[in-house]
PyMOL commands that place a pseudoatom at each C-alpha (Angstrom):
pseudoatom trace, name=CA, resn=UNK, resi=1, chain=A, elem=C, hetatm=0, pos=[-0.080, -0.266, -0.084]
pseudoatom trace, name=CA, resn=UNK, resi=2, chain=A, elem=C, hetatm=0, pos=[2.817, 2.536, 0.729]
pseudoatom trace, name=CA, resn=UNK, resi=3, chain=A, elem=C, hetatm=0, pos=[4.602, 1.417, -2.077]
pseudoatom trace, name=CA, resn=UNK, resi=4, chain=A, elem=C, hetatm=0, pos=[1.553, 2.229, -4.251]
pseudoatom trace, name=CA, resn=UNK, resi=5, chain=A, elem=C, hetatm=0, pos=[0.779, 5.503, -2.746]
pseudoatom trace, name=CA, resn=UNK, resi=6, chain=A, elem=C, hetatm=0, pos=[4.708, 6.331, -3.442]
pseudoatom trace, name=CA, resn=UNK, resi=7, chain=A, elem=C, hetatm=0, pos=[4.459, 5.427, -7.153]
pseudoatom trace, name=CA, resn=UNK, resi=8, chain=A, elem=C, hetatm=0, pos=[1.395, 7.733, -7.618]
pseudoatom trace, name=CA, resn=UNK, resi=9, chain=A, elem=C, hetatm=0, pos=[2.654, 10.291, -5.837]
pseudoatom trace, name=CA, resn=UNK, resi=10, chain=A, elem=C, hetatm=0, pos=[6.079, 10.299, -7.890]
pseudoatom trace, name=CA, resn=UNK, resi=11, chain=A, elem=C, hetatm=0, pos=[3.984, 9.865, -10.951]
pseudoatom trace, name=CA, resn=UNK, resi=12, chain=A, elem=C, hetatm=0, pos=[2.104, 12.996, -9.990]
pseudoatom trace, name=CA, resn=UNK, resi=13, chain=A, elem=C, hetatm=0, pos=[5.212, 15.004, -9.173]
pseudoatom trace, name=CA, resn=UNK, resi=14, chain=A, elem=C, hetatm=0, pos=[6.780, 14.090, -12.684]
pseudoatom trace, name=CA, resn=UNK, resi=15, chain=A, elem=C, hetatm=0, pos=[3.662, 15.320, -14.586]
pseudoatom trace, name=CA, resn=UNK, resi=16, chain=A, elem=C, hetatm=0, pos=[3.736, 18.325, -12.630]
pseudoatom trace, name=CA, resn=UNK, resi=17, chain=A, elem=C, hetatm=0, pos=[7.200, 19.040, -13.184]
pseudoatom trace, name=CA, resn=UNK, resi=18, chain=A, elem=C, hetatm=0, pos=[6.935, 18.565, -16.920]
pseudoatom trace, name=CA, resn=UNK, resi=19, chain=A, elem=C, hetatm=0, pos=[4.322, 21.157, -16.836]
pseudoatom trace, name=CA, resn=UNK, resi=20, chain=A, elem=C, hetatm=0, pos=[5.794, 23.485, -14.866]
pseudoatom trace, name=CA, resn=UNK, resi=21, chain=A, elem=C, hetatm=0, pos=[9.008, 23.075, -17.397]
pseudoatom trace, name=CA, resn=UNK, resi=22, chain=A, elem=C, hetatm=0, pos=[6.952, 23.492, -20.427]
pseudoatom trace, name=CA, resn=UNK, resi=23, chain=A, elem=C, hetatm=0, pos=[5.123, 26.658, -19.062]
pseudoatom trace, name=CA, resn=UNK, resi=24, chain=A, elem=C, hetatm=0, pos=[8.487, 28.070, -18.108]
pseudoatom trace, name=CA, resn=UNK, resi=25, chain=A, elem=C, hetatm=0, pos=[9.774, 27.757, -21.609]
pseudoatom trace, name=CA, resn=UNK, resi=26, chain=A, elem=C, hetatm=0, pos=[6.784, 29.072, -23.303]
pseudoatom trace, name=CA, resn=UNK, resi=27, chain=A, elem=C, hetatm=0, pos=[7.136, 32.240, -20.856]
pseudoatom trace, name=CA, resn=UNK, resi=28, chain=A, elem=C, hetatm=0, pos=[10.976, 32.572, -21.623]
pseudoatom trace, name=CA, resn=UNK, resi=29, chain=A, elem=C, hetatm=0, pos=[9.925, 32.223, -25.445]
pseudoatom trace, name=CA, resn=UNK, resi=30, chain=A, elem=C, hetatm=0, pos=[7.401, 34.915, -25.089]
pseudoatom trace, name=CA, resn=UNK, resi=31, chain=A, elem=C, hetatm=0, pos=[9.558, 37.133, -22.944]
pseudoatom trace, name=CA, resn=UNK, resi=32, chain=A, elem=C, hetatm=0, pos=[12.256, 37.177, -25.819]
pseudoatom trace, name=CA, resn=UNK, resi=33, chain=A, elem=C, hetatm=0, pos=[9.814, 38.037, -28.556]
pseudoatom trace, name=CA, resn=UNK, resi=34, chain=A, elem=C, hetatm=0, pos=[8.830, 41.022, -26.416]
pseudoatom trace, name=CA, resn=UNK, resi=35, chain=A, elem=C, hetatm=0, pos=[12.466, 41.929, -26.562]
pseudoatom trace, name=CA, resn=UNK, resi=36, chain=A, elem=C, hetatm=0, pos=[12.835, 41.601, -30.211]
pseudoatom trace, name=CA, resn=UNK, resi=37, chain=A, elem=C, hetatm=0, pos=[13.342, 44.716, -32.210]
pseudoatom trace, name=CA, resn=UNK, resi=38, chain=A, elem=C, hetatm=0, pos=[10.913, 43.678, -35.229]
pseudoatom trace, name=CA, resn=UNK, resi=39, chain=A, elem=C, hetatm=0, pos=[8.105, 42.841, -32.506]
pseudoatom trace, name=CA, resn=UNK, resi=40, chain=A, elem=C, hetatm=0, pos=[8.563, 46.162, -30.757]
pseudoatom trace, name=CA, resn=UNK, resi=41, chain=A, elem=C, hetatm=0, pos=[8.672, 48.216, -34.111]
pseudoatom trace, name=CA, resn=UNK, resi=42, chain=A, elem=C, hetatm=0, pos=[5.099, 46.409, -35.179]
pseudoatom trace, name=CA, resn=UNK, resi=43, chain=A, elem=C, hetatm=0, pos=[3.614, 46.842, -31.511]
pseudoatom trace, name=CA, resn=UNK, resi=44, chain=A, elem=C, hetatm=0, pos=[4.900, 50.597, -31.671]
pseudoatom trace, name=CA, resn=UNK, resi=45, chain=A, elem=C, hetatm=0, pos=[3.390, 51.076, -35.276]
pseudoatom trace, name=CA, resn=UNK, resi=46, chain=A, elem=C, hetatm=0, pos=[0.108, 49.079, -34.260]
pseudoatom trace, name=CA, resn=UNK, resi=47, chain=A, elem=C, hetatm=0, pos=[-0.473, 51.370, -31.409]
pseudoatom trace, name=CA, resn=UNK, resi=48, chain=A, elem=C, hetatm=0, pos=[0.137, 54.483, -33.372]
pseudoatom trace, name=CA, resn=UNK, resi=49, chain=A, elem=C, hetatm=0, pos=[-2.320, 53.388, -35.908]
pseudoatom trace, name=CA, resn=UNK, resi=50, chain=A, elem=C, hetatm=0, pos=[-4.748, 52.864, -33.149]
pseudoatom trace, name=CA, resn=UNK, resi=51, chain=A, elem=C, hetatm=0, pos=[-4.495, 56.268, -32.123]
pseudoatom trace, name=CA, resn=UNK, resi=52, chain=A, elem=C, hetatm=0, pos=[-4.492, 57.745, -35.731]
pseudoatom trace, name=CA, resn=UNK, resi=53, chain=A, elem=C, hetatm=0, pos=[-7.915, 59.514, -36.924]
pseudoatom trace, name=CA, resn=UNK, resi=54, chain=A, elem=C, hetatm=0, pos=[-9.315, 57.633, -40.105]
pseudoatom trace, name=CA, resn=UNK, resi=55, chain=A, elem=C, hetatm=0, pos=[-8.193, 60.445, -42.146]
pseudoatom trace, name=CA, resn=UNK, resi=56, chain=A, elem=C, hetatm=0, pos=[-4.536, 60.359, -40.546]
pseudoatom trace, name=CA, resn=UNK, resi=57, chain=A, elem=C, hetatm=0, pos=[-4.641, 56.661, -40.940]
pseudoatom trace, name=CA, resn=UNK, resi=58, chain=A, elem=C, hetatm=0, pos=[-5.562, 56.751, -44.651]
pseudoatom trace, name=CA, resn=UNK, resi=59, chain=A, elem=C, hetatm=0, pos=[-2.717, 59.177, -45.288]
pseudoatom trace, name=CA, resn=UNK, resi=60, chain=A, elem=C, hetatm=0, pos=[-0.106, 57.229, -43.317]
pseudoatom trace, name=CA, resn=UNK, resi=61, chain=A, elem=C, hetatm=0, pos=[-0.876, 54.257, -44.957]
pseudoatom trace, name=CA, resn=UNK, resi=62, chain=A, elem=C, hetatm=0, pos=[-0.469, 55.867, -48.511]
pseudoatom trace, name=CA, resn=UNK, resi=63, chain=A, elem=C, hetatm=0, pos=[2.197, 57.934, -47.918]
pseudoatom trace, name=CA, resn=UNK, resi=64, chain=A, elem=C, hetatm=0, pos=[4.430, 57.133, -44.603]
pseudoatom trace, name=CA, resn=UNK, resi=65, chain=A, elem=C, hetatm=0, pos=[3.299, 60.198, -42.826]
pseudoatom trace, name=CA, resn=UNK, resi=66, chain=A, elem=C, hetatm=0, pos=[0.515, 62.106, -41.477]
pseudoatom trace, name=CA, resn=UNK, resi=67, chain=A, elem=C, hetatm=0, pos=[-0.732, 65.826, -40.915]
pseudoatom trace, name=CA, resn=UNK, resi=68, chain=A, elem=C, hetatm=0, pos=[-1.344, 67.301, -37.420]
pseudoatom trace, name=CA, resn=UNK, resi=69, chain=A, elem=C, hetatm=0, pos=[-3.050, 70.665, -36.474]
pseudoatom trace, name=CA, resn=UNK, resi=70, chain=A, elem=C, hetatm=0, pos=[-1.392, 72.777, -33.647]
pseudoatom trace, name=CA, resn=UNK, resi=71, chain=A, elem=C, hetatm=0, pos=[-3.659, 72.822, -30.905]
pseudoatom trace, name=CA, resn=UNK, resi=72, chain=A, elem=C, hetatm=0, pos=[-3.181, 76.589, -30.240]
pseudoatom trace, name=CA, resn=UNK, resi=73, chain=A, elem=C, hetatm=0, pos=[-1.590, 78.045, -33.483]
pseudoatom trace, name=CA, resn=UNK, resi=74, chain=A, elem=C, hetatm=0, pos=[-3.453, 75.964, -35.980]
pseudoatom trace, name=CA, resn=UNK, resi=75, chain=A, elem=C, hetatm=0, pos=[-0.513, 75.073, -38.065]
pseudoatom trace, name=CA, resn=UNK, resi=76, chain=A, elem=C, hetatm=0, pos=[-0.014, 71.957, -40.041]
pseudoatom trace, name=CA, resn=UNK, resi=77, chain=A, elem=C, hetatm=0, pos=[2.585, 69.849, -39.252]
pseudoatom trace, name=CA, resn=UNK, resi=78, chain=A, elem=C, hetatm=0, pos=[3.738, 66.668, -41.126]
pseudoatom trace, name=CA, resn=UNK, resi=79, chain=A, elem=C, hetatm=0, pos=[5.039, 63.935, -39.115]
pseudoatom trace, name=CA, resn=UNK, resi=80, chain=A, elem=C, hetatm=0, pos=[6.914, 61.569, -41.169]
pseudoatom trace, name=CA, resn=UNK, resi=81, chain=A, elem=C, hetatm=0, pos=[7.894, 58.135, -40.419]
pseudoatom trace, name=CA, resn=UNK, resi=82, chain=A, elem=C, hetatm=0, pos=[10.974, 58.068, -38.073]
pseudoatom trace, name=CA, resn=UNK, resi=83, chain=A, elem=C, hetatm=0, pos=[12.360, 58.792, -34.950]
pseudoatom trace, name=CA, resn=UNK, resi=84, chain=A, elem=C, hetatm=0, pos=[14.250, 62.522, -35.035]
pseudoatom trace, name=CA, resn=UNK, resi=85, chain=A, elem=C, hetatm=0, pos=[13.942, 65.086, -37.411]
pseudoatom trace, name=CA, resn=UNK, resi=86, chain=A, elem=C, hetatm=0, pos=[10.761, 63.764, -38.787]
pseudoatom trace, name=CA, resn=UNK, resi=87, chain=A, elem=C, hetatm=0, pos=[8.413, 66.718, -38.464]
pseudoatom trace, name=CA, resn=UNK, resi=88, chain=A, elem=C, hetatm=0, pos=[7.693, 69.663, -40.700]
pseudoatom trace, name=CA, resn=UNK, resi=89, chain=A, elem=C, hetatm=0, pos=[5.670, 72.683, -40.401]
pseudoatom trace, name=CA, resn=UNK, resi=90, chain=A, elem=C, hetatm=0, pos=[3.993, 73.079, -43.655]
pseudoatom trace, name=CA, resn=UNK, resi=91, chain=A, elem=C, hetatm=0, pos=[2.136, 75.970, -45.573]
pseudoatom trace, name=CA, resn=UNK, resi=92, chain=A, elem=C, hetatm=0, pos=[-1.071, 75.649, -47.252]
pseudoatom trace, name=CA, resn=UNK, resi=93, chain=A, elem=C, hetatm=0, pos=[0.487, 74.170, -50.479]
pseudoatom trace, name=CA, resn=UNK, resi=94, chain=A, elem=C, hetatm=0, pos=[2.085, 71.426, -48.302]
pseudoatom trace, name=CA, resn=UNK, resi=95, chain=A, elem=C, hetatm=0, pos=[5.456, 72.789, -48.686]
pseudoatom trace, name=CA, resn=UNK, resi=96, chain=A, elem=C, hetatm=0, pos=[8.128, 72.622, -45.774]
pseudoatom trace, name=CA, resn=UNK, resi=97, chain=A, elem=C, hetatm=0, pos=[8.600, 76.029, -43.815]
pseudoatom trace, name=CA, resn=UNK, resi=98, chain=A, elem=C, hetatm=0, pos=[10.601, 74.718, -40.937]
pseudoatom trace, name=CA, resn=UNK, resi=99, chain=A, elem=C, hetatm=0, pos=[11.824, 71.702, -39.801]
pseudoatom trace, name=CA, resn=UNK, resi=100, chain=A, elem=C, hetatm=0, pos=[11.394, 70.505, -36.011]
pseudoatom trace, name=CA, resn=UNK, resi=101, chain=A, elem=C, hetatm=0, pos=[13.031, 67.869, -33.837]
pseudoatom trace, name=CA, resn=UNK, resi=102, chain=A, elem=C, hetatm=0, pos=[11.832, 66.662, -30.548]
pseudoatom trace, name=CA, resn=UNK, resi=103, chain=A, elem=C, hetatm=0, pos=[11.478, 63.282, -28.940]
pseudoatom trace, name=CA, resn=UNK, resi=104, chain=A, elem=C, hetatm=0, pos=[10.740, 61.849, -25.877]
pseudoatom trace, name=CA, resn=UNK, resi=105, chain=A, elem=C, hetatm=0, pos=[13.623, 61.212, -23.395]
pseudoatom trace, name=CA, resn=UNK, resi=106, chain=A, elem=C, hetatm=0, pos=[13.614, 57.393, -23.563]
pseudoatom trace, name=CA, resn=UNK, resi=107, chain=A, elem=C, hetatm=0, pos=[14.533, 55.201, -26.507]
pseudoatom trace, name=CA, resn=UNK, resi=108, chain=A, elem=C, hetatm=0, pos=[11.493, 54.217, -28.262]
pseudoatom trace, name=CA, resn=UNK, resi=109, chain=A, elem=C, hetatm=0, pos=[10.905, 52.640, -31.613]
pseudoatom trace, name=CA, resn=UNK, resi=110, chain=A, elem=C, hetatm=0, pos=[9.291, 55.026, -34.530]
pseudoatom trace, name=CA, resn=UNK, resi=111, chain=A, elem=C, hetatm=0, pos=[5.595, 54.354, -33.895]
pseudoatom trace, name=CA, resn=UNK, resi=112, chain=A, elem=C, hetatm=0, pos=[5.927, 55.358, -30.258]
pseudoatom trace, name=CA, resn=UNK, resi=113, chain=A, elem=C, hetatm=0, pos=[7.873, 58.505, -30.873]
pseudoatom trace, name=CA, resn=UNK, resi=114, chain=A, elem=C, hetatm=0, pos=[5.647, 59.489, -33.671]
pseudoatom trace, name=CA, resn=UNK, resi=115, chain=A, elem=C, hetatm=0, pos=[2.346, 59.028, -31.339]
pseudoatom trace, name=CA, resn=UNK, resi=116, chain=A, elem=C, hetatm=0, pos=[4.247, 61.140, -28.565]
pseudoatom trace, name=CA, resn=UNK, resi=117, chain=A, elem=C, hetatm=0, pos=[5.133, 63.590, -31.277]
pseudoatom trace, name=CA, resn=UNK, resi=118, chain=A, elem=C, hetatm=0, pos=[1.515, 63.648, -32.496]
pseudoatom trace, name=CA, resn=UNK, resi=119, chain=A, elem=C, hetatm=0, pos=[-0.133, 64.077, -28.992]
pseudoatom trace, name=CA, resn=UNK, resi=120, chain=A, elem=C, hetatm=0, pos=[2.297, 66.917, -27.848]
pseudoatom trace, name=CA, resn=UNK, resi=121, chain=A, elem=C, hetatm=0, pos=[1.487, 68.784, -30.970]
pseudoatom trace, name=CA, resn=UNK, resi=122, chain=A, elem=C, hetatm=0, pos=[-2.401, 68.371, -30.974]
pseudoatom trace, name=CA, resn=UNK, resi=123, chain=A, elem=C, hetatm=0, pos=[-2.522, 69.177, -27.161]
pseudoatom trace, name=CA, resn=UNK, resi=124, chain=A, elem=C, hetatm=0, pos=[0.372, 71.116, -25.816]
pseudoatom trace, name=CA, resn=UNK, resi=125, chain=A, elem=C, hetatm=0, pos=[1.617, 72.703, -29.316]
pseudoatom trace, name=CA, resn=UNK, resi=126, chain=A, elem=C, hetatm=0, pos=[3.472, 75.570, -27.153]
pseudoatom trace, name=CA, resn=UNK, resi=127, chain=A, elem=C, hetatm=0, pos=[5.245, 73.119, -24.770]
pseudoatom trace, name=CA, resn=UNK, resi=128, chain=A, elem=C, hetatm=0, pos=[6.364, 71.119, -27.748]
pseudoatom trace, name=CA, resn=UNK, resi=129, chain=A, elem=C, hetatm=0, pos=[7.883, 73.971, -29.664]
pseudoatom trace, name=CA, resn=UNK, resi=130, chain=A, elem=C, hetatm=0, pos=[9.497, 75.088, -26.511]
pseudoatom trace, name=CA, resn=UNK, resi=131, chain=A, elem=C, hetatm=0, pos=[11.821, 72.176, -26.681]
pseudoatom trace, name=CA, resn=UNK, resi=132, chain=A, elem=C, hetatm=0, pos=[12.111, 71.589, -30.299]
pseudoatom trace, name=CA, resn=UNK, resi=133, chain=A, elem=C, hetatm=0, pos=[14.938, 71.733, -32.260]
pseudoatom trace, name=CA, resn=UNK, resi=134, chain=A, elem=C, hetatm=0, pos=[14.613, 73.729, -35.568]
pseudoatom trace, name=CA, resn=UNK, resi=135, chain=A, elem=C, hetatm=0, pos=[16.513, 72.920, -38.737]
pseudoatom trace, name=CA, resn=UNK, resi=136, chain=A, elem=C, hetatm=0, pos=[15.838, 74.131, -42.127]
pseudoatom trace, name=CA, resn=UNK, resi=137, chain=A, elem=C, hetatm=0, pos=[14.440, 71.547, -44.639]
pseudoatom trace, name=CA, resn=UNK, resi=138, chain=A, elem=C, hetatm=0, pos=[16.302, 70.634, -47.534]
pseudoatom trace, name=CA, resn=UNK, resi=139, chain=A, elem=C, hetatm=0, pos=[14.744, 70.550, -51.228]
pseudoatom trace, name=CA, resn=UNK, resi=140, chain=A, elem=C, hetatm=0, pos=[14.276, 66.716, -50.687]
pseudoatom trace, name=CA, resn=UNK, resi=141, chain=A, elem=C, hetatm=0, pos=[12.833, 66.983, -47.501]
pseudoatom trace, name=CA, resn=UNK, resi=142, chain=A, elem=C, hetatm=0, pos=[9.756, 64.788, -48.457]
pseudoatom trace, name=CA, resn=UNK, resi=143, chain=A, elem=C, hetatm=0, pos=[11.503, 62.798, -51.014]
pseudoatom trace, name=CA, resn=UNK, resi=144, chain=A, elem=C, hetatm=0, pos=[12.404, 60.341, -48.492]
pseudoatom trace, name=CA, resn=UNK, resi=145, chain=A, elem=C, hetatm=0, pos=[8.777, 59.644, -47.783]
pseudoatom trace, name=CA, resn=UNK, resi=146, chain=A, elem=C, hetatm=0, pos=[8.851, 56.577, -50.311]
pseudoatom trace, name=CA, resn=UNK, resi=147, chain=A, elem=C, hetatm=0, pos=[11.897, 54.850, -48.152]
pseudoatom trace, name=CA, resn=UNK, resi=148, chain=A, elem=C, hetatm=0, pos=[9.543, 55.627, -45.135]
pseudoatom trace, name=CA, resn=UNK, resi=149, chain=A, elem=C, hetatm=0, pos=[6.893, 53.768, -46.691]
pseudoatom trace, name=CA, resn=UNK, resi=150, chain=A, elem=C, hetatm=0, pos=[8.866, 50.918, -47.582]
pseudoatom trace, name=CA, resn=UNK, resi=151, chain=A, elem=C, hetatm=0, pos=[9.838, 50.819, -43.821]
pseudoatom trace, name=CA, resn=UNK, resi=152, chain=A, elem=C, hetatm=0, pos=[6.372, 51.072, -42.785]
pseudoatom trace, name=CA, resn=UNK, resi=153, chain=A, elem=C, hetatm=0, pos=[5.113, 48.173, -44.980]
pseudoatom trace, name=CA, resn=UNK, resi=154, chain=A, elem=C, hetatm=0, pos=[8.013, 45.908, -43.893]
pseudoatom trace, name=CA, resn=UNK, resi=155, chain=A, elem=C, hetatm=0, pos=[6.918, 46.620, -40.244]
pseudoatom trace, name=CA, resn=UNK, resi=156, chain=A, elem=C, hetatm=0, pos=[3.142, 47.150, -40.184]
for i in range(1, 156): cmd.bond("trace and resi %d" % i, "trace and resi %d" % (i + 1))
show_as sticks, trace
zoom trace
């Protein structure tokens, strides 16, 4: 009887141990996926897409950039896919007037940076402009949009 109970207990422990090992391996695999740059990029773009208006989403899908309206001045800004030097104040004809560069303090993927930039310009334009570094947009400022579009297609 004691032998039978011992064998039953040992079998139960073996099954539990195997299950714990499988769960541990699944958790480790899941955690490594989270740390993968491609997964992070994909999640960042997914979150950005969830926050874009229908118009902005259509524009982003077609061009790799989207426009936002400043919360205080009503100026139009183009946010191109990227993490730095990717914002342009644009005139009514869609031409770049000034380039702006402001980013969060933490290293983030492009989708997360662009979302932070969108929210900043749409809710606290003045605060964003205070910290932004200005640069002169080159004649090819928007020529890189095709490259941005290719990057977005690979990620999203």
